[in-house]
C-alpha positions as CSV (number, residue, x, y, z in Angstrom):
1,M,6.9,45.4,5.6
2,R,6.0,42.9,8.1
3,L,9.4,42.4,10.8
4,L,10.6,38.9,12.1
5,S,9.2,39.0,15.7
6,L,11.9,37.1,17.7
7,K,10.0,35.3,20.2
8,P,10.7,31.9,21.0
9,N,8.4,29.4,19.1
10,R,8.4,26.4,17.2
11,K,9.8,28.1,14.1
12,T,12.2,31.0,15.6
13,L,13.9,28.9,17.7
14,P,16.3,27.5,15.7
15,L,17.0,30.7,13.5
16,C,18.0,31.9,17.3
17,G,20.5,29.5,17.8
18,L,21.2,30.7,14.5
19,L,21.8,34.6,15.9
20,L,23.2,33.8,18.4
21,P,26.8,32.8,18.0
22,L,26.6,35.9,15.3
23,F,25.7,38.2,18.7
24,L,28.8,36.8,20.4
25,S,30.8,36.7,17.8
26,G,32.3,40.0,18.7
27,C,35.4,41.7,15.9
28,Q,35.2,38.0,14.8
29,S,35.0,38.4,10.5
30,T,32.0,37.3,8.4
31,E,33.6,34.6,7.7
32,N,35.6,32.8,10.1
33,I,32.0,33.2,11.6
34,F,30.5,31.1,8.4
35,S,33.2,29.2,8.4
36,G,31.8,28.1,13.0
37,L,28.5,27.5,10.7
38,R,29.8,25.0,8.8
39,E,31.7,22.8,11.3
40,N,29.1,22.7,13.9
41,E,26.4,20.1,12.5
42,I,24.0,21.4,15.7
43,L,23.5,24.2,13.8
44,R,23.9,23.2,10.5
45,N,20.9,21.4,10.8
46,A,18.9,24.1,13.0
47,A,19.9,26.4,9.2
48,R,18.3,23.4,7.3
49,G,15.3,23.2,9.7
50,V,14.7,27.0,9.2
51,L,14.8,26.6,5.5
52,M,12.0,23.1,5.6
53,G,9.8,24.8,7.7
54,K,9.5,27.9,5.1
55,A,9.4,25.9,2.2
56,Y,6.8,23.8,3.6
57,D,4.8,27.0,4.3
58,Q,5.3,27.7,1.0
59,V,3.9,24.6,-0.5
60,A,0.7,24.3,1.9
61,I,0.1,28.2,0.7
62,A,0.3,26.9,-2.4
63,Q,-1.9,24.3,-2.2
64,R,-4.8,26.3,-0.7
65,N,-4.3,28.6,-3.0
66,Q,-4.3,25.9,-5.7
67,D,-1.6,27.8,-7.5
68,S,0.6,25.5,-9.8
69,K,3.5,27.0,-10.1
70,A,3.9,28.3,-7.0
71,L,3.1,24.2,-5.8
72,Q,6.3,23.5,-8.4
73,A,8.6,26.0,-7.4
74,A,8.1,25.2,-3.9
75,T,8.4,21.8,-4.3
76,A,11.5,22.0,-6.1
77,E,12.7,24.7,-3.4
78,L,11.5,21.3,-0.7
79,S,13.6,19.0,-2.7
80,R,17.0,20.5,-3.3
81,I,17.1,20.6,1.2
82,D,15.4,17.5,1.1
83,P,14.5,15.6,-1.5
84,L,12.7,12.7,0.0
85,A,10.9,15.3,2.3
86,A,10.1,17.3,-0.9
87,A,9.5,12.6,-2.6
88,E,6.6,12.2,0.3
89,K,4.9,15.2,0.0
90,L,4.1,13.9,-3.5
91,V,3.0,10.3,-2.6
92,Q,0.4,11.9,-0.2
93,A,-1.2,14.4,-2.7
94,A,-0.5,11.7,-5.7
95,L,-2.9,9.1,-2.7
96,K,-5.1,12.0,-2.0
97,L,-5.5,11.7,-6.2
98,D,-6.0,8.2,-6.7
99,M,-8.4,8.3,-3.2
100,N,-10.4,10.6,-4.4
101,A,-10.3,8.9,-8.5
102,D,-11.8,5.6,-6.7
103,S,-14.5,8.0,-6.0
104,N,-15.8,9.9,-8.4
105,S,-18.0,8.6,-10.9
106,D,-17.3,10.8,-13.8
107,V,-14.9,9.2,-16.3
108,E,-12.5,12.1,-18.1
109,Q,-12.2,13.7,-14.4
110,K,-10.9,10.0,-13.4
111,R,-8.4,9.6,-16.1
112,K,-7.6,13.0,-15.4
113,Q,-7.2,12.7,-11.9
114,Q,-4.9,9.4,-12.0
115,A,-2.5,10.2,-14.7
116,Q,-1.8,13.5,-12.3
117,A,-1.6,10.7,-9.4
118,A,1.1,9.2,-12.3
119,Q,2.8,12.5,-12.6
120,K,3.7,13.1,-8.9
121,Y,4.5,8.9,-7.8
122,R,6.9,9.6,-10.8
123,E,8.2,12.6,-9.5
124,A,8.5,11.2,-6.5
125,L,10.5,8.9,-7.9
126,R,13.1,11.0,-9.6
127,I,13.5,13.0,-6.6
128,S,14.6,10.3,-4.5
129,P,15.4,7.1,-6.0
130,Q,15.8,5.5,-3.6
131,F,12.9,7.0,-1.5
132,P,14.0,5.3,2.1
133,S,10.9,6.9,3.9
134,Q,9.8,5.8,7.2
135,S,5.8,5.7,6.7
136,P,4.8,1.6,5.4
137,N,1.5,4.2,4.0
138,L,3.4,5.6,1.6
139,L,6.2,3.1,0.9
140,N,3.4,1.0,0.0
141,A,1.1,3.9,-1.8
142,L,4.4,4.6,-4.2
143,G,5.1,0.0,-4.4
144,Y,1.4,-0.3,-5.5
145,F,1.5,2.0,-8.2
146,L,4.9,0.8,-9.2
147,A,3.3,-2.9,-9.7
148,D,-0.1,-1.7,-10.8
149,K,0.9,1.1,-12.9
150,G,4.4,0.2,-14.1
151,T,5.8,-0.2,-17.6
152,S,8.3,-1.9,-17.2
153,Q,11.1,-5.0,-14.6
154,K,12.8,-1.9,-13.1
155,D,9.4,-0.7,-12.3
156,F,8.5,-4.3,-10.7
157,Q,11.9,-4.8,-9.3
158,T,11.3,-1.5,-6.5
159,A,8.3,-2.1,-6.4
160,E,9.5,-5.6,-4.5
161,R,11.7,-3.8,-2.6
162,L,9.4,0.0,-1.9
163,T,6.6,-3.3,-0.6
164,R,9.4,-5.4,1.2
165,Q,10.7,-2.4,3.1
166,A,7.5,-1.5,4.0
167,L,6.0,-4.7,5.6
168,K,9.3,-4.8,7.2
169,Q,8.4,-1.2,9.3
170,W,4.8,-2.8,10.1
171,D,6.3,-6.2,11.4
172,T,8.5,-3.4,14.1
173,I,4.6,-2.7,15.4
174,L,3.4,-5.7,15.2
175,E,6.7,-6.6,17.4
176,Q,6.1,-3.7,19.7
177,L,2.5,-4.2,20.4
178,K,3.3,-7.9,22.2
179,D,3.8,-6.8,24.7
180,V,1.1,-4.6,25.3
181,P,-2.0,-5.8,27.3
182,L,-4.6,-4.9,25.7
183,A,-3.5,-4.5,22.8
184,D,-5.7,-7.5,20.4
185,K,-7.5,-5.0,18.5
186,G,-4.7,-2.9,17.6
187,R,-3.3,-5.5,16.5
188,S,-5.4,-6.8,14.3
189,L,-6.1,-3.6,12.8
190,V,-2.0,-3.4,12.4
191,L,-2.4,-7.3,10.5
192,F,-5.6,-6.2,8.3
193,S,-3.7,-3.2,7.3
194,R,0.4,-5.0,6.7
195,A,-1.6,-7.8,4.5
196,Q,-4.3,-5.4,2.6
197,G,-1.5,-3.1,2.0
198,P,2.1,-4.1,1.3
199,Q,1.5,-8.2,1.4
200,D,-0.6,-7.5,-1.3
201,S,1.0,-4.9,-3.0
202,L,4.2,-7.3,-3.0
203,A,2.1,-10.3,-5.1
204,W,1.0,-8.1,-7.9
205,A,4.6,-6.7,-7.7
206,L,5.9,-10.9,-8.3
207,F,3.0,-11.7,-9.9
208,K,3.9,-8.8,-12.7
209,Q,8.1,-10.1,-12.8
210,K,6.7,-13.4,-12.9
211,K,7.5,-15.1,-10.1
212,F,3.4,-17.3,-9.6
213,D,4.3,-19.6,-7.0
214,E,6.0,-17.0,-4.6
215,A,3.5,-14.3,-5.7
216,A,0.3,-17.1,-5.5
217,K,1.8,-18.0,-1.3
218,V,2.2,-14.5,-0.5
219,Q,-1.4,-13.7,-1.8
220,K,-2.5,-16.7,-0.3
221,D,-1.8,-15.8,2.6
222,A,-2.6,-12.1,2.8
223,L,-5.9,-13.1,1.9
224,K,-5.7,-16.2,4.8
225,T,-4.6,-12.8,7.7
226,T,-7.2,-10.2,6.0
227,E,-10.3,-12.5,6.0
228,E,-8.9,-13.5,10.3
229,A,-8.2,-9.4,11.3
230,A,-11.5,-8.5,8.8
231,S,-13.9,-10.6,11.6
232,A,-12.4,-9.5,14.7
233,L,-12.3,-5.8,13.2
234,G,-16.4,-6.4,11.0
235,E,-14.4,-3.8,8.0
236,K,-14.6,-4.9,4.4
237,I,-11.9,-6.3,2.1
238,A,-11.2,-4.7,-1.1
239,A,-12.2,-7.0,-4.2
240,D,-8.9,-6.4,-5.4
241,L,-7.5,-8.5,-3.6
242,Y,-9.3,-11.5,-4.5
243,Y,-8.7,-10.6,-8.4
244,H,-5.1,-10.2,-7.6
245,Y,-5.7,-13.9,-6.1
246,A,-7.6,-15.0,-9.6
247,E,-5.3,-13.6,-11.5
248,I,-1.9,-15.0,-10.0
249,E,-3.9,-18.4,-10.0
250,R,-4.7,-18.7,-13.4
251,A,-1.3,-17.6,-14.3
252,C,-0.4,-21.1,-12.4
253,G,-2.6,-22.4,-14.4
254,D,-5.9,-23.3,-12.3
255,N,-8.8,-21.6,-13.7
256,E,-11.5,-23.0,-11.3
257,T,-9.6,-21.3,-8.6
258,A,-9.1,-18.5,-10.5
259,R,-12.9,-18.5,-11.0
260,T,-13.7,-19.0,-7.6
261,N,-11.6,-15.4,-6.8
262,Y,-13.2,-13.0,-9.4
263,Q,-16.4,-14.1,-8.7
264,I,-15.8,-13.6,-5.5
265,A,-14.6,-10.3,-6.3
266,L,-17.5,-9.5,-7.8
267,Q,-19.7,-10.3,-5.0
268,L,-18.3,-7.8,-3.1
269,E,-18.6,-5.5,-6.0
270,P,-20.6,-5.9,-8.0
271,K,-18.8,-3.6,-10.4
272,H,-15.5,-4.6,-10.5
273,K,-14.5,-4.0,-14.1
274,A,-11.4,-6.3,-14.3
275,S,-12.6,-9.2,-12.4
276,Q,-16.1,-9.1,-14.6
277,D,-13.5,-8.8,-17.9
278,A,-11.9,-11.5,-16.8
279,L,-14.2,-13.6,-16.4
280,R,-16.0,-13.3,-19.7
281,T,-12.0,-14.6,-21.2
282,L,-11.3,-17.7,-18.6
283,P,-12.5,-20.8,-20.3
284,P,-15.6,-22.5,-19.7
285,A,-15.8,-24.4,-17.3
286,K,-15.1,-28.0,-17.2
287,P,-19.0,-30.1,-17.2
288,K,-17.3,-32.6,-13.6
289,P,-17.9,-36.3,-15.0
290,I,-20.9,-38.5,-14.9
291,E,-19.9,-40.8,-12.0
292,P,-22.2,-44.4,-13.9
293,A,-24.6,-45.4,-11.3
294,V,-24.2,-48.4,-9.1
295,P,-27.3,-50.9,-9.5
296,E,-28.8,-51.4,-5.8
297,P,-28.2,-55.7,-4.5
298,S,-31.2,-56.8,-4.8
299,P,-33.6,-58.0,-1.9
300,A,-31.8,-61.2,-0.7
301,P,-34.6,-64.1,-1.3
302,Q,-36.9,-65.3,1.6
303,T,-37.1,-68.5,2.6
304,I,-40.1,-70.5,4.2
305,P,-38.7,-72.2,7.5
306,S,-39.9,-75.7,7.2
307,P,-42.3,-77.3,10.3
308,Q,-40.2,-78.6,12.4
309,P,-41.9,-82.2,13.5
310,G,-44.6,-83.0,16.1
311,L,-46.2,-79.3,15.6
312,T,-48.0,-80.2,13.3
313,A,-51.8,-80.3,13.4
């Protein structure tokens, strides 16, 4: 059997903290010892850290071995110890599946990956319904999933809440960069991530709730910020931003602005199917009224000067 080494390291230090009171307890009863542990917040947190470390290791091993049953058991144990940590692990895994699906040309495999991602997003919400993560990227990932694939008003409202939380966290980062010298590029990167991520997701969540005017305002600002930051960074803008804006403007009744933005989305991504489908169902553009031609003014008649007296031959 493999013996536990008590050589101090990142994992064994919390365990040493747990064992020390036992060694120093003398002839105290076991019941009294554990009663003291329960009353000691520091030791409780240390014990929790040991259990979480073990659960994380089990999750990592199961993922490496692609053992779905072991992964399910390890995730369940982690959710029991720390629901938010387990939920964040699930969102990270779902986000990875989503990214793989985006680049997958096999339609059947793509659908399978998207279904697996959806299952993990839903499980994350079940484990941690409020999902108070400190990661704006994870908040946005879960929020966008609910905005884009949600099926109920509750989903869209939760998407709005999560994306607003993500925006607040990006704003905190921007505030910290305000006084940092030579932080222009970093600031542009944050603005780009903020606008193309949770700000776009928020507009989409508002659109799904039929808050069209507010959604249009949010998305218009997101596009403006993204275009400015992308220009500074040399980054490419996602076609979905223009598609979302087109859908929002279409809902507001502005078909021509919608048409323009569907076309921009297709310029960025020629095979953007949602924009292709939307353009096919958009009413044809109204011909511009022909203004009547204004007749050119006739040239003024030339007058022949009369001969002056005394100048005749």
